[in-house]
C-alpha positions, 0 to 999 in steps of 0.5 A: 086179666084171666083167672090163671094169670091172676092166680100166678100174680097172687102167688107171686104177691105171697112169695114177695110178702113172705120174702120181704114183709117189710115192703108190705108194712104200708098195707096195714096203714091202708086199713085205716084209710079204707075204713075212713073212706067207707065211713065218709061215703067215698069209694076206697082207692085200695082196690084200684091200687091193688089192681095196679100192683097186680098188673105190675106183677103180671108185667114183671112176670111177662104174663101180660 
């Protein structure tokens, strides 16, 4: 994903967050999981999940 596409995806993510914040409540739960993973020496899965979501947005916007 190039920088321009990523920029559009992040802007779309923010639009969705503003319009439907309840869809993102789970994000606050993932903070604890991220911290537990790091403390346990495990690579957190947040980055992978976020990358998948950005790819999904790109597909929905027909950017990829």
